Backbone as CSV, one residue per row, in Angstrom:
resi,resn,N_x,N_y,N_z,CA_x,CA_y,CA_z,C_x,C_y,C_z
1,MET,65.515,94.674,51.747,66.668,95.454,51.330,66.419,96.057,49.955
2,SER,66.940,97.242,49.737,66.705,97.944,48.480,67.369,97.230,47.319
3,SER,66.751,97.359,46.135,67.349,96.775,44.929,68.318,97.746,44.274
4,ILE,68.614,98.856,44.955,69.684,99.765,44.532,70.781,99.672,45.581
5,ARG,71.975,99.262,45.174,73.083,99.086,46.091,74.222,100.037,45.752
6,ILE,74.908,100.514,46.762,76.102,101.337,46.571,77.311,100.422,46.728
7,VAL,78.186,100.422,45.746,79.342,99.531,45.769,80.607,100.335,46.023
8,PRO,81.598,99.723,46.668,82.854,100.419,46.970,83.598,100.805,45.700
9,PRO,84.480,101.807,45.782,85.276,102.209,44.629,86.076,101.016,44.106
10,GLY,86.188,100.917,42.795,86.939,99.827,42.195,86.063,98.680,41.758
11,GLU,84.883,98.537,42.370,83.967,97.487,41.951,83.112,98.005,40.813
12,VAL,82.971,97.212,39.784,82.209,97.637,38.616,80.737,97.735,38.983
13,ALA,80.162,98.905,38.710,78.756,99.124,39.069,77.850,98.762,37.904
14,LYS,77.804,97.478,37.580,76.919,97.034,36.512,75.491,97.288,36.941
15,THR,74.691,97.737,36.027,73.332,98.117,36.394,72.318,97.545,35.430
16,ALA,71.101,97.445,35.889,70.021,96.931,35.051,69.500,98.069,34.192
17,GLY,70.106,98.258,33.041,69.703,99.356,32.175,70.628,100.541,32.318
18,ALA,70.392,101.578,31.524,71.282,102.732,31.503,70.772,103.893,32.358
19,ILE,69.706,103.699,33.073,69.133,104.768,33.891,69.980,104.963,35.145
20,PRO,70.398,106.207,35.448,71.143,106.451,36.698,70.269,106.077,37.892
21,PRO,70.677,105.090,38.690,69.813,104.644,39.785,69.778,105.575,40.981
22,LEU,70.839,106.396,41.135,70.949,107.227,42.328,71.585,108.568,41.990
23,LEU,70.982,109.635,42.496,71.497,110.985,42.288,71.769,111.616,43.648
24,PHE,72.995,112.075,43.864,73.329,112.733,45.127,73.018,114.227,45.037
25,ALA,72.730,114.827,46.167,72.347,116.243,46.201,73.529,117.148,45.916
26,ASN,73.238,118.290,45.326,74.225,119.361,45.174,73.949,120.371,46.284
27,LEU,74.681,120.257,47.372,74.386,121.082,48.538,74.761,122.547,48.348
28,LYS,75.503,122.845,47.293,75.844,124.250,47.027,74.621,125.039,46.574
29,SER,73.651,124.345,45.993,72.465,125.042,45.475,71.157,124.558,46.077
30,LEU,71.154,123.411,46.725,69.897,122.826,47.195,69.157,123.736,48.158
31,TYR,69.838,124.228,49.179,69.157,125.025,50.208,68.720,126.383,49.678
32,SER,69.563,127.022,48.876,69.186,128.332,48.332,67.988,128.196,47.394
33,ARG,67.964,127.132,46.610,66.845,126.908,45.693,65.570,126.616,46.465
34,ARG,65.684,125.836,47.531,64.504,125.506,48.338,63.962,126.748,49.042
35,ALA,64.833,127.555,49.602,64.397,128.765,50.293,63.723,129.729,49.317
36,GLU,64.304,129.847,48.139,63.727,130.732,47.123,62.343,130.255,46.715
37,ARG,62.192,128.944,46.550,60.896,128.394,46.167,59.863,128.600,47.273
38,LEU,60.252,128.409,48.520,59.333,128.612,49.633,58.842,130.060,49.678
39,ARG,59.744,130.996,49.452,59.353,132.409,49.456,58.440,132.723,48.281
40,GLN,58.694,132.104,47.161,57.839,132.310,45.989,56.438,131.769,46.250
41,LEU,56.361,130.582,46.831,55.068,129.961,47.099,54.311,130.671,48.218
42,ALA,55.025,131.382,49.079,54.399,132.055,50.220,53.532,133.239,49.796
43,GLU,53.816,133.774,48.616,53.065,134.938,48.144,51.590,134.585,47.965
44,SER,50.742,135.294,48.659,49.279,135.117,48.572,48.839,133.713,48.965
45,HIS,49.627,133.054,49.812,49.285,131.698,50.247,48.667,131.763,51.644
46,PRO,47.610,130.986,51.929,46.994,131.000,53.260,47.985,130.678,54.379
47,LEU,48.992,129.874,54.065,50.012,129.517,55.049,51.320,130.247,54.766
48,GLY,51.204,131.435,54.212,52.376,132.192,53.802,53.381,132.422,54.921
49,ASP,52.895,132.731,56.120,53.806,132.999,57.235,54.642,131.767,57.582
50,TYR,53.991,130.610,57.544,54.738,129.395,57.878,55.729,129.044,56.773
51,LEU,55.354,129.261,55.535,56.274,129.000,54.427,57.484,129.923,54.516
52,LEU,57.264,131.155,54.915,58.378,132.093,55.084,59.276,131.678,56.245
53,PHE,58.667,131.181,57.323,59.480,130.708,58.441,60.286,129.479,58.025
54,ALA,59.664,128.583,57.261,60.383,127.414,56.756,61.557,127.850,55.898
55,ALA,61.365,128.901,55.119,62.448,129.431,54.285,63.605,129.915,55.156
56,SER,63.282,130.538,56.289,64.342,131.024,57.181,65.113,129.855,57.798
57,VAL,64.418,128.759,58.077,65.095,127.564,58.601,66.031,126.990,57.543
58,VAL,65.554,126.939,56.308,66.377,126.407,55.212,67.616,127.280,54.995
59,GLU,67.438,128.587,55.102,68.591,129.486,54.962,69.582,129.279,56.110
60,ALA,69.059,129.000,57.303,69.937,128.696,58.433,70.668,127.378,58.190
61,GLN,70.001,126.429,57.553,70.659,125.174,57.185,71.815,125.437,56.227
62,GLN,71.557,126.282,55.246,72.598,126.587,54.260,73.825,127.196,54.936
63,ASN,73.599,128.125,55.833,74.715,128.786,56.510,75.447,127.826,57.448
64,ALA,74.701,126.951,58.122,75.322,125.973,59.013,76.189,125.005,58.211
65,HIS,75.686,124.596,57.068,76.458,123.697,56.193,77.742,124.373,55.726
66,HIS,77.631,125.645,55.367,78.792,126.380,54.878,79.822,126.602,55.987
67,ASP,79.335,126.931,57.186,80.240,127.283,58.286,80.816,126.064,59.000
68,HIS,80.171,124.923,58.858,80.610,123.730,59.586,80.689,122.528,58.635
69,PRO,81.639,122.560,57.717,81.787,121.450,56.773,82.229,120.172,57.484
70,LEU,81.994,119.064,56.855,82.348,117.772,57.442,83.062,116.926,56.402
71,THR,84.192,116.369,56.782,84.930,115.451,55.916,85.072,114.123,56.650
72,ILE,84.781,113.032,55.946,84.790,111.731,56.586,85.239,110.667,55.588
73,ASP,85.974,109.690,56.073,86.408,108.562,55.242,85.357,107.456,55.359
74,LEU,84.718,107.142,54.245,83.619,106.178,54.257,84.006,104.811,53.697
75,THR,85.283,104.577,53.488,85.711,103.313,52.897,85.201,102.118,53.698
76,GLY,85.425,102.147,55.001,84.976,101.050,55.846,83.468,100.925,55.890
77,VAL,82.792,102.058,55.878,81.328,102.059,55.902,80.773,101.385,54.651
78,LEU,81.351,101.693,53.499,80.886,101.100,52.250,81.188,99.609,52.191
79,GLU,82.336,99.221,52.706,82.679,97.802,52.711,81.707,97.023,53.599
80,ALA,81.369,97.586,54.743,80.413,96.934,55.641,79.035,96.863,55.004
81,SER,78.669,97.916,54.272,77.379,97.942,53.591,77.312,96.881,52.511
82,ALA,78.415,96.727,51.760,78.446,95.750,50.678,78.299,94.328,51.211
83,SER,78.891,94.058,52.371,78.828,92.706,52.934,77.497,92.416,53.627
84,SER,76.865,93.457,54.178,75.613,93.264,54.915,74.379,93.451,54.054
85,GLY,74.530,94.205,52.959,73.381,94.507,52.114,72.555,95.668,52.621
86,ARG,72.988,96.295,53.722,72.256,97.433,54.268,72.651,98.723,53.564
87,ALA,71.766,99.712,53.649,72.113,101.047,53.173,73.312,101.534,53.984
88,PRO,74.328,102.131,53.357,75.556,102.484,54.071,75.361,103.439,55.239
89,LEU,74.409,104.372,55.110,74.185,105.354,56.174,72.836,105.121,56.858
90,ALA,72.398,103.871,56.895,71.094,103.534,57.477,70.967,104.100,58.886
91,VAL,69.900,104.829,59.133,69.743,105.538,60.409,69.743,104.598,61.613
92,LYS,69.337,103.355,61.424,69.288,102.414,62.548,70.666,101.890,62.927
93,TYR,71.619,101.985,62.011,72.908,101.339,62.250,74.104,102.293,62.180
94,PHE,73.980,103.381,61.437,75.108,104.287,61.286,75.351,105.041,62.588
95,SER,76.588,105.048,63.041,76.943,105.704,64.301,77.243,107.184,64.045
96,ARG,76.299,108.031,64.397,76.469,109.460,64.128,77.423,110.092,65.133
97,SER,78.082,111.134,64.698,79.014,111.860,65.557,78.325,113.107,66.125
98,PRO,78.943,113.787,67.107,78.356,115.004,67.688,78.293,116.176,66.698
99,HIS,78.831,115.997,65.497,78.830,117.089,64.516,77.420,117.617,64.258
100,TRP,76.430,116.733,64.272,75.075,117.190,63.992,74.596,118.175,65.062
101,GLN,75.089,118.031,66.303,74.702,118.960,67.358,75.335,120.339,67.139
102,THR,76.513,120.353,66.550,77.140,121.622,66.174,76.276,122.334,65.143
103,LEU,75.771,121.568,64.191,74.886,122.130,63.163,73.594,122.650,63.793
104,LEU,73.047,121.901,64.733,71.821,122.325,65.418,72.043,123.632,66.157
105,ALA,73.152,123.748,66.871,73.454,124.973,67.619,73.561,126.169,66.682
106,ALA,74.160,125.949,65.508,74.299,127.039,64.538,72.942,127.465,63.994
107,ILE,72.072,126.498,63.734,70.723,126.807,63.237,69.940,127.591,64.282
108,ILE,69.989,127.141,65.530,69.258,127.815,66.602,69.771,129.243,66.794
109,ALA,71.088,129.406,66.792,71.673,130.734,67.002,71.235,131.715,65.924
110,GLU,71.082,131.226,64.699,70.666,132.117,63.626,69.179,132.434,63.683
111,LEU,68.382,131.472,64.123,66.929,131.655,64.128,66.427,132.455,65.326
112,GLU,67.085,132.324,66.471,66.565,132.901,67.722,66.240,134.395,67.657
113,PRO,67.095,135.233,67.069,66.807,136.674,67.114,65.487,137.077,66.455
114,ASN,65.076,136.376,65.414,63.886,136.791,64.668,62.785,135.733,64.629
115,ALA,62.904,134.718,65.458,61.899,133.654,65.449,60.567,134.161,66.004
116,PRO,59.441,133.621,65.516,58.132,133.996,66.064,58.088,133.737,67.562
117,GLU,57.265,134.484,68.254,57.221,134.426,69.715,56.948,133.017,70.231
118,HIS,56.053,132.279,69.561,55.703,130.951,70.053,56.812,129.926,69.786
119,VAL,57.778,130.281,68.942,58.883,129.373,68.622,60.051,129.568,69.587
120,GLN,60.150,130.755,70.174,61.277,131.070,71.054,61.477,130.050,72.174
121,PRO,60.412,129.659,72.898,60.605,128.673,73.979,61.125,127.324,73.469
122,VAL,60.732,126.952,72.269,61.186,125.685,71.686,62.681,125.736,71.415
123,LEU,63.123,126.829,70.811,64.547,126.983,70.517,65.357,127.064,71.805
124,GLU,64.815,127.758,72.799,65.514,127.884,74.080,65.650,126.530,74.758
125,SER,64.586,125.739,74.692,64.613,124.411,75.298,65.671,123.529,74.645
126,LEU,65.763,123.589,73.329,66.755,122.794,72.613,68.173,123.279,72.913
127,SER,68.330,124.583,73.012,69.669,125.127,73.262,70.170,124.782,74.657
128,LYS,69.251,124.563,75.599,69.633,124.246,76.971,69.717,122.742,77.237
129,ALA,69.271,121.948,76.284,69.286,120.492,76.459,70.725,119.971,76.487
130,SER,70.954,118.940,77.269,72.288,118.344,77.333,72.563,117.552,76.057
131,ALA,73.828,117.234,75.843,74.207,116.463,74.658,73.488,115.121,74.641
132,GLN,73.361,114.475,75.787,72.692,113.172,75.840,71.207,113.314,75.574
133,GLU,70.610,114.386,76.106,69.183,114.613,75.844,68.933,114.803,74.356
134,LEU,69.812,115.525,73.689,69.665,115.741,72.251,69.842,114.433,71.490
135,GLU,70.788,113.600,71.921,70.991,112.310,71.260,69.752,111.426,71.418
136,ASP,69.156,111.460,72.595,67.951,110.663,72.835,66.798,111.151,71.958
137,LEU,66.664,112.464,71.829,65.622,113.021,70.976,65.861,112.645,69.515
138,ALA,67.113,112.705,69.079,67.450,112.368,67.699,67.146,110.907,67.403
139,THR,67.490,110.036,68.342,67.234,108.608,68.163,65.741,108.341,68.029
140,ALA,64.958,108.979,68.887,63.505,108.801,68.833,62.934,109.350,67.531
141,LEU,63.414,110.507,67.118,62.903,111.138,65.899,63.197,110.275,64.673
142,LEU,64.410,109.782,64.581,64.788,108.965,63.431,64.059,107.624,63.424
143,ALA,63.574,107.216,64.582,62.809,105.973,64.677,61.321,106.210,64.443
144,GLY,60.947,107.469,64.202,59.553,107.796,63.944,58.707,107.940,65.188
145,GLU,59.346,108.021,66.343,58.621,108.149,67.608,58.416,109.631,67.934
146,ILE,57.540,110.249,67.167,57.341,111.698,67.248,56.788,112.119,68.606
147,ALA,55.968,111.268,69.213,55.376,111.625,70.505,56.436,111.852,71.568
148,GLN,57.560,111.157,71.481,58.634,111.326,72.458,59.450,112.591,72.206
149,VAL,59.315,113.150,71.022,60.097,114.324,70.644,59.267,115.593,70.727
150,GLY,58.071,115.528,70.176,57.211,116.702,70.082,57.283,117.284,68.692
151,SER,56.143,117.530,68.100,56.117,118.051,66.732,56.667,119.470,66.651
152,ASP,56.803,120.147,67.808,57.366,121.497,67.805,58.890,121.463,67.692
153,LYS,59.524,120.478,68.319,60.983,120.370,68.281,61.484,119.628,67.047
154,ALA,60.662,118.749,66.529,61.087,117.853,65.446,61.680,118.565,64.228
155,PRO,61.064,119.646,63.722,61.622,120.273,62.519,63.052,120.789,62.696
156,PHE,63.376,121.292,63.880,64.720,121.848,64.105,65.756,120.736,64.262
157,LEU,65.373,119.679,64.970,66.262,118.534,65.101,66.506,117.900,63.733
158,TRP,65.416,117.739,62.968,65.531,117.128,61.646,66.378,117.992,60.724
159,ALA,66.248,119.308,60.840,67.025,120.213,59.988,68.517,119.971,60.166
160,ALA,68.951,119.794,61.413,70.366,119.546,61.681,70.777,118.146,61.256
161,LEU,69.952,117.156,61.585,70.260,115.777,61.210,70.305,115.625,59.688
162,SER,69.436,116.344,59.013,69.398,116.264,57.552,70.685,116.798,56.931
163,ILE,71.160,117.944,57.423,72.429,118.473,56.904,73.545,117.461,57.154
164,TYR,73.567,116.917,58.353,74.619,115.962,58.728,74.640,114.772,57.774
165,TRP,73.469,114.163,57.571,73.405,113.004,56.689,73.695,113.397,55.237
166,ALA,73.237,114.568,54.827,73.485,115.014,53.453,74.973,115.280,53.224
167,GLN,75.631,115.877,54.209,77.065,116.136,54.087,77.836,114.832,53.883
168,ILE,77.437,113.803,54.602,78.113,112.522,54.487,77.753,111.833,53.176
169,ALA,76.479,111.872,52.816,76.030,111.189,51.600,76.756,111.690,50.362
170,THR,76.979,113.002,50.304,77.614,113.570,49.113,79.100,113.232,49.030
171,GLN,79.647,112.608,50.065,81.053,112.211,50.058,81.245,110.720,49.758
172,ILE,80.150,110.028,49.500,80.264,108.596,49.196,81.069,108.418,47.911
173,PRO,82.191,107.706,47.982,83.054,107.567,46.806,82.622,106.450,45.868
174,GLY,81.743,105.579,46.323,81.313,104.478,45.474,80.251,104.891,44.480
175,LYS,79.846,103.959,43.654,78.786,104.195,42.681,77.598,103.292,43.018
176,ALA,76.448,103.667,42.488,75.252,102.875,42.758,75.046,101.845,41.662
177,ARG,74.521,100.711,42.066,74.218,99.647,41.124,72.750,99.282,41.281
178,ALA,72.029,99.303,40.173,70.621,98.911,40.206,70.518,97.435,39.867
179,GLU,69.756,96.706,40.672,69.543,95.291,40.436,68.068,95.056,40.185
180,TYR,67.781,94.024,39.455,66.376,93.700,39.228,65.743,93.299,40.552
181,GLY,64.559,93.792,40.801,63.894,93.476,42.054,63.085,94.650,42.558
182,GLU,62.421,94.426,43.650,61.539,95.436,44.226,62.244,96.159,45.376
183,GLU,61.455,96.593,46.345,61.937,97.214,47.573,62.770,98.463,47.316
184,ARG,62.108,99.459,46.754,62.772,100.740,46.537,62.075,101.875,47.281
185,TYR,61.255,101.555,48.256,60.536,102.637,48.929,61.478,103.509,49.739
186,ASN,62.314,102.923,50.566,63.221,103.725,51.388,64.512,104.047,50.657
187,CYS,65.154,105.127,51.083,66.371,105.614,50.450,67.483,104.561,50.522
188,PRO,68.144,104.268,49.412,69.231,103.287,49.414,70.498,103.799,50.094
189,VAL,70.523,105.090,50.435,71.688,105.671,51.105,71.524,105.621,52.624
190,CYS,70.355,106.072,53.128,70.177,106.156,54.582,68.948,105.423,55.097
191,ASP,68.212,104.788,54.209,67.041,103.977,54.586,65.920,104.806,55.204
192,SER,65.820,106.078,54.800,64.739,106.939,55.272,63.654,107.035,54.206
193,PRO,62.431,107.409,54.588,61.351,107.527,53.615,61.498,108.770,52.748
194,PRO,60.839,108.790,51.597,60.886,109.965,50.727,59.958,111.061,51.224
195,VAL,60.181,112.260,50.726,59.243,113.355,50.984,58.242,113.447,49.850
196,ALA,58.700,113.180,48.633,57.854,113.220,47.444,58.641,112.599,46.304
197,SER,58.001,112.463,45.155,58.731,112.018,43.974,58.693,113.121,42.928
198,VAL,59.690,113.109,42.054,59.827,114.163,41.045,60.050,113.521,39.678
199,VAL,59.273,113.949,38.701,59.501,113.527,37.320,60.387,114.577,36.686
200,HIS,61.591,114.181,36.316,62.635,115.106,35.910,62.520,115.590,34.464
201,ILE,63.213,116.703,34.225,63.514,117.156,32.880,65.036,117.182,32.762
202,GLY,65.567,117.525,31.624,67.026,117.558,31.462,67.553,116.190,31.088
203,THR,68.707,115.826,31.649,69.334,114.558,31.282,68.527,113.346,31.745
204,GLU,67.637,113.538,32.725,66.786,112.425,33.172,65.325,112.689,32.805
205,THR,65.089,113.316,31.657,63.736,113.682,31.247,62.787,112.488,31.293
206,GLY,61.662,112.691,31.985,60.625,111.675,32.031,60.834,110.613,33.090
207,LEU,61.994,110.614,33.755,62.270,109.615,34.783,61.792,110.113,36.143
208,ARG,61.260,109.184,36.919,60.792,109.551,38.259,61.830,109.153,39.300
209,TYR,62.094,110.096,40.202,63.010,109.846,41.315,62.311,110.192,42.626
210,LEU,62.491,109.353,43.620,62.015,109.653,44.964,63.074,110.490,45.664
211,HIS,62.641,111.529,46.370,63.567,112.447,47.042,63.588,112.142,48.529
212,CYS,64.779,111.819,49.051,64.904,111.432,50.459,64.600,112.594,51.398
213,SER,63.844,112.301,52.438,63.476,113.324,53.418,64.621,113.658,54.360
214,LEU,65.658,112.805,54.398,66.760,113.042,55.330,68.047,113.444,54.620
215,CYS,68.623,112.572,53.792,69.941,112.852,53.218,69.877,113.586,51.882
216,GLU,68.686,113.861,51.370,68.466,114.656,50.159,68.875,113.939,48.865
217,SER,69.225,112.654,48.950,69.534,111.900,47.741,68.240,111.581,46.997
218,GLU,68.364,111.219,45.726,67.203,110.812,44.940,67.494,109.469,44.283
219,TRP,66.506,108.590,44.281,66.698,107.282,43.666,65.549,106.978,42.705
220,HIS,65.891,106.230,41.679,64.948,105.989,40.590,63.893,104.953,40.957
221,MET,62.671,105.253,40.559,61.579,104.275,40.612,60.707,104.496,39.395
222,VAL,60.372,103.423,38.714,59.573,103.564,37.502,58.239,104.212,37.828
223,ARG,57.666,104.851,36.849,56.380,105.512,37.034,55.254,104.486,36.982
224,VAL,54.084,104.928,37.390,52.884,104.095,37.427,53.124,102.839,38.274
225,LYS,53.762,103.041,39.410,53.950,101.991,40.403,53.908,102.660,41.764
226,CYS,53.183,102.059,42.704,53.089,102.645,44.038,54.468,102.687,44.680
227,SER,54.866,103.848,45.149,56.177,104.002,45.776,56.221,103.371,47.159
228,ASN,55.061,102.994,47.686,54.996,102.429,49.032,54.958,100.903,49.025
229,CYS,54.126,100.316,48.147,53.971,98.858,48.158,54.362,98.206,46.836
230,GLU,54.750,99.004,45.839,55.239,98.512,44.553,54.141,97.938,43.657
231,GLN,52.885,98.043,44.073,51.802,97.515,43.245,51.441,98.504,42.139
232,THR,50.781,98.011,41.100,50.464,98.850,39.940,48.979,98.857,39.572
233,GLY,48.192,98.023,40.219,46.824,97.807,39.744,45.792,98.842,40.119
234,HIS,45.988,99.556,41.211,44.934,100.456,41.687,45.488,101.847,42.000
235,LEU,46.160,102.439,41.033,46.722,103.774,41.210,45.786,104.834,40.637
236,ASN,45.693,105.945,41.342,44.935,107.089,40.848,45.731,108.355,41.120
237,TYR,45.469,109.399,40.323,46.210,110.648,40.443,45.238,111.785,40.698
238,TRP,45.534,112.565,41.727,44.639,113.614,42.211,45.345,114.965,42.146
239,SER,44.585,116.001,41.817,45.137,117.357,41.836,44.041,118.322,42.255
240,LEU,44.445,119.550,42.525,43.485,120.555,42.992,42.878,121.360,41.868
241,ASP,43.541,121.376,40.705,42.998,122.175,39.611,42.755,121.337,38.367
242,THR,43.760,121.162,37.526,43.560,120.442,36.275,44.453,119.216,36.209
243,GLU,44.229,118.407,35.199,45.046,117.210,35.013,46.473,117.575,34.630
244,HIS,46.690,118.838,34.266,48.027,119.288,33.889,48.758,119.954,35.058
245,ALA,48.274,119.749,36.271,48.883,120.361,37.451,50.309,119.844,37.641
246,ALA,51.163,120.715,38.182,52.561,120.337,38.420,52.715,119.497,39.673
247,VAL,51.721,119.530,40.565,51.761,118.743,41.798,50.506,117.885,41.871
248,LYS,50.707,116.582,41.968,49.597,115.656,42.104,49.875,114.702,43.262
249,ALA,48.851,113.999,43.668,49.000,112.949,44.670,48.749,111.624,43.983
250,GLU,49.680,110.707,44.147,49.525,109.364,43.589,49.016,108.462,44.705
251,SER,47.792,107.977,44.564,47.206,107.129,45.596,47.192,105.677,45.145
252,CYS,47.238,104.789,46.120,47.248,103.354,45.840,46.099,102.690,46.587
253,GLY,45.230,102.045,45.843,44.113,101.353,46.456,44.501,100.058,47.123
254,ASP,45.708,99.567,46.826,46.164,98.317,47.437,46.635,98.512,48.865
255,CYS,47.412,99.570,49.111,47.935,99.780,50.465,47.293,100.968,51.172
256,GLY,46.476,101.735,50.441,45.771,102.848,51.074,46.626,104.057,51.368
257,SER,47.766,104.194,50.671,48.663,105.318,50.916,48.706,106.247,49.707
258,TYR,49.353,107.405,49.909,49.577,108.319,48.792,50.888,109.049,49.003
259,LEU,51.455,109.527,47.904,52.674,110.333,47.942,52.559,111.360,46.828
260,LYS,52.986,112.581,47.093,52.960,113.612,46.063,53.941,113.264,44.935
261,ILE,53.572,113.645,43.732,54.451,113.507,42.584,54.504,114.851,41.872
262,LEU,55.712,115.355,41.647,55.924,116.680,41.066,56.441,116.536,39.646
263,TYR,55.944,117.379,38.758,56.304,117.293,37.348,57.078,118.540,36.930
264,GLN,58.378,118.366,36.675,59.190,119.505,36.266,58.815,120.017,34.880
265,ASP,58.228,119.177,34.033,57.840,119.650,32.707,56.633,120.576,32.773
266,LYS,55.888,120.514,33.878,54.757,121.427,34.082,55.211,122.718,34.757
267,ASP,56.215,122.604,35.617,56.791,123.768,36.305,58.219,123.394,36.690
268,GLN,59.186,123.959,35.989,60.579,123.573,36.224,61.101,124.018,37.582
269,ASN,60.340,124.850,38.290,60.770,125.343,39.595,60.273,124.504,40.768
270,VAL,59.502,123.448,40.503,58.987,122.647,41.612,60.143,122.093,42.433
271,GLU,59.936,122.031,43.738,60.970,121.571,44.670,60.279,120.666,45.684
272,PRO,60.796,119.451,45.904,60.072,118.446,46.697,59.561,118.928,48.047
273,VAL,60.431,119.456,48.892,60.012,119.870,50.236,59.078,121.067,50.176
274,ALA,59.439,122.061,49.386,58.658,123.299,49.323,57.267,123.069,48.731
275,ASP,57.203,122.408,47.594,55.901,122.225,46.936,55.024,121.230,47.675
276,ASP,55.631,120.254,48.337,54.845,119.337,49.148,54.214,120.096,50.311
277,LEU,54.985,120.950,50.956,54.486,121.718,52.092,53.407,122.712,51.671
278,ALA,53.577,123.304,50.514,52.638,124.339,50.060,51.338,123.760,49.517
279,SER,51.249,122.453,49.391,50.036,121.831,48.840,49.301,121.021,49.893
280,LEU,49.227,121.561,51.103,48.564,120.855,52.198,47.063,120.673,51.959
281,ILE,46.490,121.537,51.136,45.060,121.370,50.810,44.846,120.042,50.100
282,LEU,45.812,119.650,49.290,45.730,118.362,48.603,45.834,117.215,49.617
283,ASP,46.653,117.388,50.658,46.734,116.373,51.715,45.374,116.205,52.395
284,ALA,44.723,117.325,52.659,43.402,117.258,53.293,42.412,116.514,52.407
285,LYS,42.518,116.749,51.124,41.636,116.059,50.175,41.894,114.562,50.205
286,MET,43.157,114.179,50.261,43.507,112.756,50.267,43.062,112.080,51.561
287,GLU,43.212,112.779,52.672,42.739,112.225,53.936,41.230,112.051,53.909
288,GLY,40.536,112.990,53.252,39.094,112.873,53.104,38.689,111.683,52.263
289,GLU,39.587,111.234,51.418,39.348,110.041,50.590,39.879,108.774,51.283
290,ASN,40.288,108.932,52.552,40.766,107.815,53.386,42.104,107.225,52.941
291,PHE,42.971,108.069,52.404,44.325,107.647,52.085,45.279,108.229,53.125
292,ALA,46.289,107.470,53.496,47.261,107.900,54.495,48.557,108.321,53.816
293,ARG,49.139,109.380,54.286,50.395,109.891,53.739,51.537,108.921,54.027
294,SER,52.307,108.555,53.013,53.407,107.610,53.207,54.755,108.306,53.361
295,GLY,54.869,109.553,52.941,56.140,110.261,53.001,56.283,111.110,54.250
296,VAL,57.471,111.699,54.389,57.779,112.567,55.532,58.241,113.924,55.023
297,ASN,57.586,114.983,55.484,58.047,116.328,55.173,58.717,116.898,56.428
298,PRO,59.943,117.409,56.312,60.666,117.883,57.489,60.045,119.078,58.199
299,PHE,59.009,119.667,57.598,58.313,120.788,58.248,56.867,120.412,58.594
300,LEU,56.576,119.114,58.553,55.189,118.699,58.733,55.116,117.391,59.526
301,PHE,55.625,117.412,60.738,55.567,116.211,61.555,54.239,116.159,62.295
302,PRO,53.604,114.980,62.336,52.348,114.847,63.088,52.613,114.963,64.572
303,SER,51.550,115.155,65.321,51.696,115.300,66.765,52.205,114.022,67.410
304,GLY,51.901,112.893,66.787,52.366,111.610,67.325,51.533,111.102,68.484
305,GLU,50.470,111.785,68.776,49.633,111.380,69.906,48.630,110.334,69.472
């Protein structure tokens, strides 16, 4: 269980230190900023077409979020979380509503007219799937069973599920409490893996936060510690150009994994999903060094075969 807990309103959120343990997403700007960054990175990029398509998906997410808002009372959910010690919106236990399918339909409807030819059959297949078929695909995807879903369908399903979880996460009325201890790899809100970590500027200057691949929340983890196994003894940092690069890979010799780390002081425009996706050459380098990726990028699902 995570050492960052969300407590119900009224309970004092005493914390270990003054560092904000959890930051919720600002959905009014998150998608527009991500789409803008993807388009910026697409310029003169070998994968420019895919980055531009990812930007169109993100813009469809923004419009779906705007057109289909969700309001939910989470009092009971938080109380159950406090008593069980589980993340309140943990994907294995939280009972999702059909709202996410409404979001998926909106995303597909916006993408279909201008989607690349090879994507059209995928969108058509999803649009014709029954509600139960979509629920089964969502369950498999959230469980990491990509082979049952297909890497072609996964990004669109995840796009809708991500908005759904993010909409709910930003309505959590409680506060987060940091406790001494380990186990901070998965998101304390929904128990999903991170996409990357970000070293902030501004009010959290110099602090590292892991960015959730699903609900878009960010949670604090000290630097120079493996985000996967919490060890500190065999960490190395890799980049494609110089030691002052804004995007690096933090590898761990103890568990054999790596996760990208982004530095806002090197480039204030870095964005977890966009910059992680645009630095696939660094992933290839890490795989060549026999390190396995520990995070999840919503536009980069493996085949699962």
